[in-house]
C-alpha positions in Angstrom: -2.8 35.2 71.3 -3.6 38.7 73.0 -6.6 38.9 75.2 -7.2 42.5 76.1 -10.8 44.3 76.0 -10.2 45.4 72.3 -9.8 41.6 71.5 -13.1 40.3 72.4 -15.8 41.1 74.5 -17.8 38.6 76.7 -21.6 39.3 76.1 -24.5 37.8 78.5 -26.0 34.7 77.5 -28.4 34.1 74.8 -31.3 32.9 76.9 -30.9 36.2 78.8 -31.1 38.8 75.7 -33.6 41.0 76.0 -35.4 40.4 72.6 -37.5 43.5 72.7 -34.4 45.8 72.9 -33.6 46.1 69.4 -31.6 49.3 68.2 -33.5 51.6 65.6 -30.6 51.3 63.0 -28.0 48.6 62.5 -24.9 47.8 60.2 -25.5 45.2 57.5 -22.8 42.6 56.6 -23.5 41.0 53.1 -23.1 37.4 53.1 -22.8 35.1 50.1 -22.8 31.6 51.8 -25.9 30.0 53.8 -27.7 32.3 56.0 -27.5 32.6 59.9 -31.4 31.6 60.9 -32.9 32.9 64.3 -31.7 31.0 67.3 -28.3 30.0 65.4 -25.0 30.7 66.9 -22.1 30.9 63.9 -19.2 32.7 63.6 -18.4 35.5 60.7 -14.8 36.2 59.5 -14.0 39.6 58.1 -10.8 40.1 56.6 -8.6 42.9 57.8 -9.7 45.3 55.0 -13.2 44.5 55.8 -13.1 45.0 59.6 -12.8 48.6 59.6 -12.8 51.1 62.7 -16.0 52.1 61.9 -17.6 48.8 61.9 -15.6 48.0 65.3 -17.1 51.2 67.0 -20.5 50.5 65.5 -20.6 46.9 67.2 -19.4 48.2 70.5 -21.9 50.9 70.6 -24.9 49.0 69.0 -24.1 45.4 69.9 -26.2 44.4 67.3 -25.4 43.6 63.3 -28.0 42.6 60.4 -26.8 39.9 58.1 -28.2 39.9 54.4 -28.0 37.6 51.6 -26.6 38.7 48.6 -28.6 38.4 45.3 -27.8 35.4 43.3 -25.2 36.2 40.6 -23.2 33.9 38.4 -20.0 35.6 39.3 -20.5 35.0 43.2 -19.4 31.3 42.7 -15.9 32.8 42.2 -15.4 35.5 44.8 -15.2 35.1 48.5 -16.8 37.5 51.1 -13.3 39.2 51.6 -13.2 40.6 48.2 -17.2 41.1 47.7 -18.1 44.8 46.8 -21.9 45.6 47.2 -24.2 48.4 47.1 -27.6 49.0 48.7 -29.2 47.4 45.5 -27.5 44.0 45.8 -28.6 42.8 48.7 -32.1 41.1 49.8 -34.1 43.2 52.1 -35.4 40.4 54.4 -32.5 39.4 56.6 -31.8 38.2 60.0 -31.3 40.4 63.0 -28.2 39.0 65.5 -26.7 39.9 68.6 -23.0 40.2 68.9 -21.7 37.5 71.2 -17.9 38.0 70.7 -15.4 39.1 68.4 -11.8 37.9 68.1 -9.0 39.1 66.3 -6.9 36.5 64.4 -2.9 36.3 63.9 -3.5 37.0 60.0 -5.4 40.2 60.8 -8.8 39.1 60.2 -11.4 39.4 63.0 -13.8 36.5 64.3 -17.3 37.7 65.2 -19.5 35.2 66.7 -23.2 36.1 66.4 -26.7 34.7 67.5 -29.5 35.2 65.3 -32.3 37.0 66.9 -35.6 37.8 64.5 -36.0 37.9 61.2 -36.3 41.4 59.7 -36.8 43.7 56.6 -34.4 46.6 55.9 -35.7 49.8 55.2 -33.9 53.2 53.8 -30.4 51.5 53.4 -27.8 54.2 53.1 -24.0 53.5 52.5 -21.8 55.6 54.7 -18.2 55.6 54.2 -17.5 51.6 53.8 -20.7 50.3 56.0 -24.3 49.9 55.0 -26.9 50.7 57.4 -30.6 50.4 57.6 -33.7 50.8 59.8 -34.7 47.7 61.6 -38.2 46.4 61.0 -38.6 43.0 63.2 -41.1 40.2 62.5 -42.2 37.2 64.5 -43.2 33.6 63.3 -46.7 33.4 62.4 -47.7 30.2 64.2 -51.1 28.2 63.9 -50.9 25.6 66.6 -53.3 22.4 65.7 -52.8 19.1 64.4 -51.6 19.7 61.0 -48.6 21.6 62.3 -48.1 18.6 64.9 -48.1 16.3 61.7 -45.6 18.7 60.1 -43.4 18.6 62.9 -43.4 14.5 63.2 -42.7 14.4 59.6 -39.7 16.4 59.5 -38.3 14.6 62.5 -38.6 11.2 60.9 -37.3 12.7 57.6 -34.3 13.9 59.5 -34.0 10.3 61.2 -33.8 8.6 58.1 -31.2 11.0 56.9 -29.0 10.6 59.6 -28.8 6.8 58.7 -26.5 8.0 55.5 -25.4 11.8 56.0 -22.9 12.2 59.0 -24.2 15.7 59.2 -27.3 14.9 61.3 -25.6 13.0 63.8 -27.0 12.6 67.4 -26.4 16.1 68.7 -28.3 17.5 65.6 -31.3 15.0 66.8 -30.9 16.0 70.4 -30.9 19.8 69.5 -34.3 19.1 67.4 -36.0 17.6 70.3 -35.2 20.5 72.8 -36.2 23.1 70.1 -38.1 25.7 71.9 -40.8 26.3 69.2 -41.7 24.7 65.7 -40.3 27.6 64.0 -37.2 27.3 65.3 -36.9 23.8 64.9 -37.6 24.4 61.0 -34.8 27.2 61.1 -32.6 24.4 62.9 -32.8 21.8 60.0 -32.7 24.4 57.0 -29.7 25.7 58.4 -28.3 22.1 58.5 -29.2 21.6 54.9 -27.2 24.1 53.3 -29.4 25.4 50.9 -28.4 27.6 48.2 -29.2 31.4 47.8 -32.4 31.5 46.2 -33.9 28.6 48.2 -32.0 30.1 51.7 -33.9 33.8 50.9 -37.1 32.0 50.3 -37.4 30.1 53.4 -36.0 33.0 55.3 -39.1 35.4 53.6 -41.6 32.6 55.0 -43.0 33.4 58.4 -45.9 31.0 58.5 -44.6 28.0 60.2 -46.6 25.8 58.5 -45.5 26.8 54.9 -42.1 26.8 56.1 -42.4 23.1 57.0 -44.0 22.3 53.8 -40.8 23.7 51.9 -38.6 21.8 54.3 -40.2 18.7 53.7 -39.3 18.9 50.0 -35.7 19.9 50.5 -35.5 16.9 53.1 -36.7 14.6 50.1 -34.3 15.9 47.7 -31.6 15.8 50.1 -32.5 11.8 50.8 -32.5 10.9 47.2 -29.1 12.6 46.8 -27.7 10.9 49.7 -29.0 7.4 48.5 -27.5 7.8 44.9 -24.3 8.9 46.7 -24.3 5.8 49.1 -25.1 3.5 46.0 -22.0 4.6 44.2 -19.7 4.7 47.4 -20.9 1.1 47.8 -20.1 0.1 44.2 -16.5 1.5 44.5 -16.1 -0.1 47.9 -17.2 -3.4 46.4 -14.8 -3.3 43.9 -12.0 -2.3 45.6 -12.5 -5.1 48.2 -13.2 -7.4 45.7 -9.8 -6.9 43.8 -8.0 -6.8 47.2 -9.6 -10.0 48.0 -8.5 -11.7 44.9 -4.9 -10.2 45.4 -4.5 -11.9 48.8 -6.1 -15.0 47.6 -3.8 -15.3 44.8 -0.7 -14.3 47.0 -2.0 -17.1 49.7 -2.5 -19.6 46.6 1.1 -18.7 45.4 2.4 -19.6 48.7 0.2 -23.0 49.3 1.6 -24.1 45.7 4.8 -23.4 46.8 4.9 -25.4 49.8 3.2 -28.2 48.2 5.6 -28.2 45.3 2.6 -28.1 42.9 2.2 -26.4 39.3 3.0 -22.6 38.7 0.0 -20.5 38.4 -1.4 -18.9 35.6 0.7 -15.8 34.9 3.5 -17.6 35.9 3.3 -20.3 33.2 2.2 -17.8 30.7 5.4 -15.6 31.8 7.5 -18.9 31.6 5.9 -19.6 28.0 6.5 -16.2 26.5 10.6 -16.5 27.8 11.0 -19.5 26.1 9.6 -18.3 22.9 11.5 -15.2 22.8 14.5 -17.2 23.1 13.3 -19.4 19.9 11.8 -17.0 17.5 15.4 -15.7 16.5 14.4 -11.8 17.1 17.2 -9.4 15.8 19.0 -7.6 18.9 17.2 -4.6 19.3 13.7 -6.5 19.1 15.0 -8.8 21.6 16.1 -6.4 24.1 13.0 -4.9 23.9 10.6 -7.8 24.4 12.8 -9.0 27.5 12.7 -5.8 28.9 8.7 -5.8 28.7 8.8 -9.6 29.9 10.5 -8.1 33.2 7.8 -5.4 33.5 4.8 -7.8 33.2 6.5 -10.2 35.8 5.9 -7.1 38.6 2.6 -6.2 37.1 -0.4 -7.8 39.3 -2.6 -9.6 36.7 -5.8 -7.6 37.8 -4.3 -4.3 36.8 -5.2 -3.2 33.2 -1.8 -2.5 32.3 -1.1 -6.3 32.7 -3.3 -7.1 29.5 -2.0 -4.0 27.5 2.0 -5.5 28.2 0.9 -9.2 27.7 -0.6 -8.4 24.4 2.3 -6.6 23.1 4.7 -9.6 24.0 2.1 -11.8 22.3 2.6 -9.8 19.0 6.3 -9.8 19.1 6.5 -13.7 19.6 4.0 -14.6 17.1 5.7 -12.7 14.2 7.8 -14.6 12.2 11.4 -13.2 12.7 13.2 -15.6 10.8 10.7 -18.2 9.6 10.8 -18.2 5.4 9.2 -20.1 2.8 11.8 -22.1 0.8 11.7 -20.2 -2.6 11.6 -23.0 -5.7 11.0 -20.8 -9.0 10.3 -22.8 -12.1 10.2 -20.7 -15.1 8.5 -23.6 -17.1 5.5 -24.1 -14.6 5.4 -20.1 -13.8 4.7 -19.8 -17.9 2.0 -22.9 -17.7 0.5 -21.2 -14.4 -0.2 -18.1 -16.2 -1.4 -19.4 -19.5 -3.9 -21.9 -17.6 -4.8 -18.7 -15.1 -5.4 -15.9 -17.9 -5.7 -15.6 -21.5 -4.2 -12.8 -23.3 -2.1 -10.3 -21.3 1.0 -11.5 -23.3 3.3 -8.3 -22.4 2.4 -8.4 -18.9 3.0 -12.4 -18.4 6.3 -11.9 -20.4 7.5 -9.1 -17.7 6.1 -11.2 -15.0 8.2 -14.2 -16.3 11.4 -11.4 -16.6 10.9 -10.7 -13.0 11.1 -14.5 -11.6 14.2 -15.1 -13.8 15.9 -12.8 -12.1 14.9 -13.9 -9.0 16.1 -17.0 -9.8 19.3 -16.0 -10.6 19.6 -13.8 -8.0 17.2 -14.8 -5.2 18.5 -11.6 -2.9 17.5 -9.2 -5.8 15.5 -6.4 -4.3 14.4 -4.9 -7.4 11.5 -2.2 -7.7 8.2 -3.1 -6.9 5.7 -4.1 -9.2 2.4 -2.1 -9.9 -0.3 -3.7 -12.0 -2.2 -0.5 -13.7 -5.3 -1.6 -15.8 -8.9 -0.8 -16.0 -11.5 -3.0 -13.4 -11.8 -6.6 -13.9 -8.6 -7.4 -16.5 -7.2 -9.9 -13.8 -5.0 -7.7 -12.0 -5.8 -9.3 -8.4 -5.5 -13.1 -10.2 -2.2 -12.2 -11.6 -0.8 -11.6 -8.3 -1.9 -14.8 -6.9 -0.2 -16.5 -9.9 2.9 -14.9 -9.1 2.7 -16.1 -5.6 1.7 -19.6 -7.1 5.0 -19.6 -9.6 7.2 -18.6 -6.3 5.5 -21.2 -3.9 4.9 -18.2 -1.4 2.1 -17.5 0.7 -0.5 -14.5 -0.7 -2.0 -12.1 1.1 -4.1 -9.2 -0.2 -5.4 -6.1 1.5 -7.2 -3.1 -0.1 -6.1 0.6 0.5 -9.1 1.9 -1.0 -10.4 5.0 1.3 -7.8 4.5 3.7 -7.0 7.7 5.3 -5.1 7.2 8.5 -1.3 6.7 8.2 -1.8 4.7 11.4 -3.3 1.9 9.0 0.2 1.4 7.7 2.4 2.1 10.8 0.2 1.0 13.7 -0.6 3.0 16.5 1.5 3.9 19.7 0.9 2.0 22.5 -0.3 4.9 24.6 -3.6 4.7 22.7 -6.6 2.3 24.2 -7.1 -0.8 21.8 -3.9 0.2 20.0 -3.0 -2.3 16.9 0.1 -2.5 14.5 -0.9 -1.5 10.8 -2.1 -3.8 8.3 1.7 -4.6 6.9 2.7 -6.3 10.5 -1.0 -7.7 11.0 -0.2 -9.4 7.2 2.9 -10.6 8.2 1.7 -12.3 11.4 -1.4 -14.0 9.5 1.0 -15.7 6.8 3.3 -16.9 9.6 6.6 -16.3 6.9 8.5 -13.2 6.6 9.0 -13.6 2.9 5.1 -13.7 1.4 3.7 -12.1 -1.5 1.2 -9.0 -0.5 -0.9 -7.4 -2.8 -1.5 -3.6 -1.8 -4.9 -3.1 -4.0 -6.2 -0.3 -5.2 -3.4 1.8 -4.4 -4.6 4.9 -6.4 -7.7 5.4 -4.1 -5.8 6.3 -0.9 -7.4 9.2 1.0 -5.5 12.1 2.8 -7.1 13.4 6.2 -6.2 15.5 9.3 -5.0 12.1 10.5 -2.2 11.9 8.0 -1.0 10.8 4.9 -0.9 6.9 4.3 0.7 7.5 0.7 3.6 9.0 2.8 3.6 6.3 5.2 4.0 3.3 2.2 7.0 5.4 1.1 9.2 3.5 3.5 7.3 0.4 3.0 8.1 0.4 -0.7 11.4 1.5 -0.9 13.9 -1.3 -0.8 16.8 1.0 0.7 14.5 1.3 3.8 11.9 -1.3 4.3 14.8 -3.4 5.7 14.4 -1.4 9.1 10.5 -0.8 8.7 9.5 0.8 12.2 5.7 0.1 13.2 4.6 2.5 16.1 3.0 0.0 18.3 5.8 -2.7 17.8 8.3 0.4 18.5 11.5 -1.9 17.0 12.4 -2.7 13.3 10.9 -5.5 11.2 13.0 -6.3 7.9 10.4 -6.4 4.9 13.0 -6.6 2.4 12.1 -10.5 1.8 8.5 -9.4 1.2 7.2 -9.5 -2.5 5.1 -6.3 -2.7 2.5 -6.4 -5.9 0.3 -3.0 -5.8 -2.7 -3.0 -8.0 -4.1 0.6 -9.4 -7.0 1.7 -12.0 -5.7 5.0 -12.7 -1.9 5.6 -12.3 -2.0 9.5 -12.6 -4.0 9.7 -8.8 -0.9 7.8 -7.7 1.3 10.6 -5.8 4.7 10.8 -7.7 7.2 10.0 -4.9 5.2 6.8 -4.6 5.0 5.8 -8.1 8.5 6.5 -8.6 9.3 3.7 -6.3 7.1 1.0 -8.6 7.6 -0.3 -12.3 4.4 0.0 -13.6 3.1 -3.1 -15.8 0.3 -1.5 -18.1 -2.9 -4.0 -18.3 -5.1 -3.0 -21.3 -8.5 -4.2 -21.9 -9.6 -7.1 -23.6 -10.7 -7.4 -27.2 -14.1 -9.1 -28.3 -12.3 -12.1 -29.6 -10.2 -12.1 -26.5 -13.6 -12.0 -24.5 -15.4 -14.6 -26.5 -12.2 -16.9 -25.7 -12.5 -16.1 -21.6 -16.1 -16.8 -22.2 -15.7 -20.1 -23.7 -12.9 -21.5 -22.0 -13.4 -20.3 -18.6 -16.8 -18.1 -17.6 -19.5 -20.2 -18.9 -17.7 -23.5 -17.5 -17.5 -22.1 -14.0 -21.0 -20.5 -14.1 -22.5 -24.0 -15.2 -21.1 -25.5 -12.2 -22.0 -22.7 -9.9 -25.6 -22.9 -11.3 -25.9 -27.0 -11.4 -26.1 -27.2 -15.0 -24.4 -29.2 -17.7 -23.1 -28.3 -21.3 -26.0 -30.3 -22.4 -28.5 -27.7 -20.9 -26.8 -24.8 -21.9 -25.3 -23.2 -24.8 -24.4 -19.8 -26.5 -23.4 -19.7 -29.9 -20.6 -17.2 -31.2 -23.0 -14.7 -32.6 -25.0 -14.4 -29.3 -21.7 -13.9 -27.2 -20.3 -11.2 -29.6 -23.9 -9.4 -29.3 -23.8 -9.5 -25.5 -20.3 -8.3 -25.2 -21.2 -5.7 -27.6 -24.6 -4.5 -26.0 -23.8 -5.5 -22.5 -20.2 -6.0 -21.5 -18.0 -3.4 -23.4 -16.1 -2.8 -20.3 -12.5 -3.4 -20.4 -12.4 -6.4 -17.9 -14.7 -9.2 -17.9 -16.9 -8.8 -14.8 -20.0 -7.5 -16.4 -20.0 -10.1 -19.2 -19.6 -12.7 -16.3 -22.7 -11.4 -14.7 -24.6 -11.3 -17.9 -23.8 -15.1 -18.4 -24.5 -15.8 -14.9 -28.1 -14.3 -15.4 -29.0 -16.4 -18.3 -27.9 -19.4 -16.3 -30.3 -18.5 -13.6 -32.7 -18.2 -16.3 -31.9 -21.5 -17.8 -31.9 -23.0 -14.2 -35.7 -21.4 -13.6 -37.0 -23.0 -16.8 -35.2 -26.5 -15.8 -36.8 -26.6 -12.7 -40.2 -24.5 -12.5 -41.1 -24.8 -16.1 -39.9 -28.5 -16.3 -38.3 -27.7 -19.7 -35.8 -30.2 -20.7 -34.2 -29.2 -24.1 -31.1 -27.5 -24.0 -31.1 -23.6 -23.1 -29.7 -21.6 -26.4 -31.1 -18.2 -26.8 -31.0 -16.3 -29.8 -29.9 -13.0 -30.4 -33.3 -11.2 -30.5 -33.8 -12.9 -26.9 -30.9 -11.0 -25.4 -33.4 -7.9 -24.7 -36.0 -10.3 -23.3 -33.3 -11.8 -20.6 -30.7 -9.2 -20.1 -33.2 -5.9 -20.7 -32.3 -3.4 -22.9 -29.0 -3.1 -24.3 -26.5 -0.8 -22.3 -24.2 0.6 -25.0 -25.0 1.3 -28.5 -22.5 0.8 -31.4 -21.2 4.2 -33.0 -21.4 3.9 -36.8 -19.3 5.8 -39.2 -21.2 8.3 -40.8 -21.8 8.1 -44.7 -22.0 11.7 -45.4 -20.1 14.3 -43.2 -20.6 18.1 -43.7 -17.9 20.7 -43.5 -16.6 21.2 -40.1 -17.8 17.6 -39.0 -14.6 15.4 -38.7 -14.7 11.9 -36.7 -12.0 11.6 -34.0 -10.8 8.4 -31.7 -11.4 8.6 -28.2 -10.0 6.3 -24.9 -12.3 5.5 -22.3 -12.2 3.3 -19.2 -14.8 1.0 -21.4 -12.3 0.8 -24.3 -12.2 2.8 -27.1 -14.9 4.9 -29.0 -15.2 7.1 -32.3 -16.2 10.9 -31.6 -18.1 13.2 -33.8 -16.3 16.6 -33.5 -19.1 19.4 -35.1 -18.9 22.9 -35.4 -21.2 25.5 -36.5 -20.4 28.8 -37.7 -22.7 31.7 -36.3 -22.7 35.6 -37.3 -20.6 37.8 -35.2 -17.2 39.4 -35.1 -15.1 36.6 -34.0 -15.3 34.0 -31.1 -14.8 30.8 -30.1 -17.4 28.7 -27.8 -16.9 25.6 -26.7 -19.8 22.9 -25.4 -19.8 19.2 -24.2 -18.4 19.0 -20.9 -14.6 19.5 -21.7 -11.7 19.3 -19.2 -9.2 21.7 -18.5 -6.7 20.0 -21.1 -9.1 19.8 -23.9 -10.3 23.4 -23.6 -6.6 24.4 -24.0 -6.3 21.8 -26.9 -9.2 23.3 -28.6 -8.3 26.9 -28.0 -4.6 26.2 -29.4 -6.4 24.5 -32.5 -8.3 27.5 -33.2 -5.3 29.9 -33.1 -3.1 27.6 -35.3 -6.0 27.7 -37.7 -6.9 31.0 -37.6 -3.2 31.8 -38.5 -2.8 28.7 -41.0 -5.8 30.7 -42.9 -4.0 34.1 -43.1 -1.2 32.7 -45.0 -1.6 32.2 -48.9 -3.5 28.9 -48.9 -1.7 27.9 -52.1 1.0 27.3 -50.1 -0.6 24.1 -48.5 -1.8 23.0 -51.7 -5.3 24.5 -51.9 -6.7 26.9 -54.4 -8.8 29.8 -52.9 -12.7 29.4 -54.0 -13.9 31.6 -56.6 -17.1 33.3 -55.4 -20.0 33.4 -57.3 -23.4 34.2 -56.8 -26.4 32.2 -57.8 -29.7 33.6 -58.1 -32.4 32.2 -55.7 -34.1 28.8 -57.1 -31.4 28.1 -59.2 -28.9 25.2 -58.8 -25.3 26.2 -58.5 -22.6 25.0 -61.0 -19.7 23.1 -59.5 -16.6 25.2 -59.6 -13.0 23.6 -59.2 -11.9 23.9 -55.5 -15.0 25.1 -54.5 -17.5 23.0 -52.2 -21.0 23.4 -53.2 -23.5 24.1 -50.5 -26.5 21.9 -50.0 -29.0 24.9 -50.4 -29.9 26.5 -53.4 -28.8 29.7 -52.6 -25.4 30.7 -52.0 -24.6 33.6 -49.5 -22.2 35.9 -49.3 -20.8 34.2 -46.2 -20.7 30.9 -48.0 -18.6 32.7 -50.7 -16.4 34.7 -48.5 -12.5 33.9 -48.8 -11.7 31.5 -46.1 -9.0 33.9 -44.5 -11.5 36.2 -43.2 -14.0 33.7 -42.2 -13.0 33.1 -38.5 -12.7 36.8 -38.3 -16.4 37.7 -39.4 -17.9 34.4 -37.5 -18.4 33.3 -33.9 -17.5 29.2 -34.0 -19.3 26.8 -31.8 -17.5 23.5 -31.5 -19.2 20.8 -29.7 -18.7 17.1 -28.6 -21.8 15.2 -28.4 -23.2 13.3 -25.4 -22.8 16.2 -23.6 -23.1 14.5 -20.2 -20.3 12.4 -20.5 -17.1 14.4 -19.4 -14.0 14.7 -21.8 -10.4 15.5 -21.1 -7.2 15.1 -22.8 -5.1 16.6 -25.7 -5.7 13.5 -28.3 -8.4 15.5 -30.3 -6.0 18.4 -31.0 -5.7 17.4 -35.0 -9.2 16.4 -35.2 -10.5 19.9 -33.8 -8.0 21.7 -36.1 -9.3 19.7 -39.2 -12.9 20.3 -38.2 -12.3 24.4 -38.0 -10.5 24.2 -41.2 -12.8 22.4 -43.3 -15.6 24.5 -41.7 -14.0 27.6 -43.0 -12.8 26.3 -46.3 -16.0 24.6 -47.1 -14.5 21.3 -47.4 -15.5 17.8 -46.3 -13.5 15.2 -44.8 -13.7 11.6 -46.1 -16.4 9.8 -43.9 -14.5 6.4 -43.5 -11.4 8.4 -42.1 -10.7 8.9 -38.2 -7.9 10.4 -36.7 -6.1 11.2 -33.4 -3.0 13.1 -32.2 -2.2 16.3 -30.4 -1.1 19.3 -32.1 1.2 21.7 -30.9 1.3 25.4 -31.8 3.7 25.1 -34.5 1.7 22.3 -36.1 3.6 19.4 -35.1 1.4 16.3 -34.8 2.8 14.7 -31.3 1.8 10.8 -29.7 -1.1 10.2 -27.7 -2.1 7.0 -25.5 -4.8 4.3 -26.1 -3.7 3.6 -29.8 -4.7 -0.3 -29.4 -8.2 0.5 -28.0 -9.0 3.0 -30.4 -7.9 1.1 -33.3 -10.3 -1.3 -32.1 -12.9 0.8 -31.9 -12.5 2.3 -35.6 -13.0 -1.4 -36.5 -16.1 -1.6 -34.9 -17.4 1.5 -36.4 -16.7 0.8 -39.9 -13.8 3.4 -40.4 -11.3 2.2 -43.2 -8.6 4.7 -43.0 -6.8 6.3 -40.0 -4.7 9.1 -39.0 -2.3 8.8 -36.3 0.9 10.7 -35.0 4.1 8.9 -36.5 5.6 8.3 -33.3 2.8 5.9 -32.2 3.7 3.3 -35.1 5.6 1.5 -33.0 2.0 1.1 -30.8 0.3 -0.5 -33.7 2.4 -3.9 -33.0 0.1 -4.2 -29.7 -2.9 -4.4 -32.2 -3.5 -8.1 -33.0 -3.1 -8.6 -36.8 -6.9 -9.5 -37.4 -7.9 -6.3 -36.2 -5.5 -4.5 -38.4 -6.3 -6.2 -41.4 -8.5 -3.8 -44.0 -7.5 -0.9 -42.0 -4.9 1.8 -43.5 -3.1 3.9 -41.4 -1.3 7.3 -42.1 1.3 8.2 -39.9 2.0 12.0 -39.7 4.4 14.5 -38.0 2.7 17.7 -39.3 -0.5 19.2 -39.3 0.2 19.9 -43.5 0.1 16.3 -44.2 -3.3 15.9 -42.2 -5.0 18.6 -44.3 -3.7 16.8 -47.4 -5.2 13.5 -46.2 -8.2 14.3 -44.7 -9.2 16.6 -48.1 -7.8 13.8 -50.6 -4.5 15.0 -51.4 -1.8 12.6 -52.5 0.4 11.3 -49.8 2.6 8.5 -49.4 0.7 6.2 -46.7 2.1 3.2 -44.6 -0.4 0.0 -44.5 0.6 -2.2 -41.8 
């Protein structure tokens, strides 16, 4: 390093500096770090671009420099002094006037200037000359009032510093010695403030405080804060050290214990025994090669991980899952068709079609145990016995049964598991089920498969594709295990309420078995044979203390439990049992509890349902239809009303999109039909006859006499012009109930045709069927429920699509008795039957 005169200058000692000989103008060096207080000696490093020749010349010429803090800004945190660009308005006016003691040029081109703080000063008339800031100097002395209060302040500061020196390394012995040798109280305060490294606003405030007492007061606040922070830091440091020391101590003790046990020939420690146990089980459970390799590698990794490490528990949990799975353990399958039939008949009433399909399924499994047929999906309304059917299948096969619900599931990790990188990771529901049943060929019921959700976390329905595909599930990969598991031996049974909500690829992998709702007669049998005995036992009653007649049960089912299943009926019977128990215990009533029909409202409340009955007289434009609901079948009155206008069609009744389209199609078809010659479809055009007001009109062949005594011109209008000159309003009552589907197509068309031609439909006639734009009548669903609803409502004749005749076989003969069925294939046949024209009918 060069040491010529231009590299550094040796100045006189600080004690020999003449503090009165200050220059009038000095160069200001802006700083952004902690300031240098009077009496302090500290270096200032300026970069090569900041140490200009002009600055060097001023230092040599004046020998003094002023240090002023830059006003606080958020961007100062990201800058250093070399990159700082400031103007006269960016710096505080009050700073420290310093004597240049020495300057030294460093190898990287920067310059180290050693300065000695002399006095507080105020800058005035700041100007910028080239790259330098210059100002006039106004020097200040400390305002010192020597009294007992100042002495108390001084001692308090010294005591605080002594306490702080025990936990803060910056306040060492040299610092305490410098404090004791301070020439004045003000110098003492400045020395402590310098050691505290205050931030810019606090440092500037302290610098501008000339009264020494006030300076001490502020200093005590800063020292108290520093003491509190230092205490917290010490507490945190002690806690960390305690934990580290504890782990190290335990580790050394365990290692010593291992050596002692080995020397004494004693048993192995817990970790060694655990690893040995896992190793023995891994060799016995019969894992496939890839799973065996993964388990052995994880076991080798576990041996070298300290049991105090968090990774030890992660690896150990994974190995426990691997050895707990039934890789080769199966239930012996013994299929007895007669026993299975007996179990199904004992546990379920009705559902003959579903029972027959299940027996077929079991028969194929008996002939070919390795049969990997499609997955069964039991679909039907709530409460019809889907879950209990699955349990009966498991009983028939002699397998273990496990059920879990998919309703509301939104994360595919629930099916395929989480990866082990996540905290608290676990396998998916499928692997968890296999572990719980402890065999690899159970019956697993996937309940509510139609109610799965979908979110940003994935689509669980897509994850189920691999599970339910016989071609893929023999190598099911769970994300947690990261090895394949054979699910081909598992019998999966899914349940759903609405198969339309199941994704098409998933539905394609399952064979759907439809479970329709129970009829009233079936519910009566279920209530008598199963529900009532079960509830009597549950409520501590006997048959001699509780009895419901057939009429009461029918009324209970019709008014309170019309849903397809039996849950609500069971709840109503349970409520009556609780009432019987109350009268037996609290009231002391000993005779049999046998409520009458009129007492049901007293015990069960107001009836939940009202039975729709066929109207005795229907007006033109009103037709009785048949509808399917989640609670069974219902009759539905379709009403139309003509309004004056130039055509138009309005729909109300909370209709769905499909039903809206069906209504518009019916309107278009009827409008076109009325434009052709009505004689072609078997009708004579009505003869218009104006009847004077107040006189009763005479019935004319082919004409429907209106209810009023006066016929208007609209009422005698040619039907061909009726729709073109009227706005038609079509309404389906029960407007709060959503309605959808195409099965009311012929009903709406018949209502529109009757309104236009002023013809009434037979009151005891109901109909269902989809209408095409060419007049064809297409098949619909829910025939059984619709027929039962028509029977309840007193309907005598039913028009239905010809292709639905086969569905009538599902209706019990007792419910078909007394009904006349008209199968149709075209809307012309509907018109002739509805308006009392002769046509060959089919009676079942």
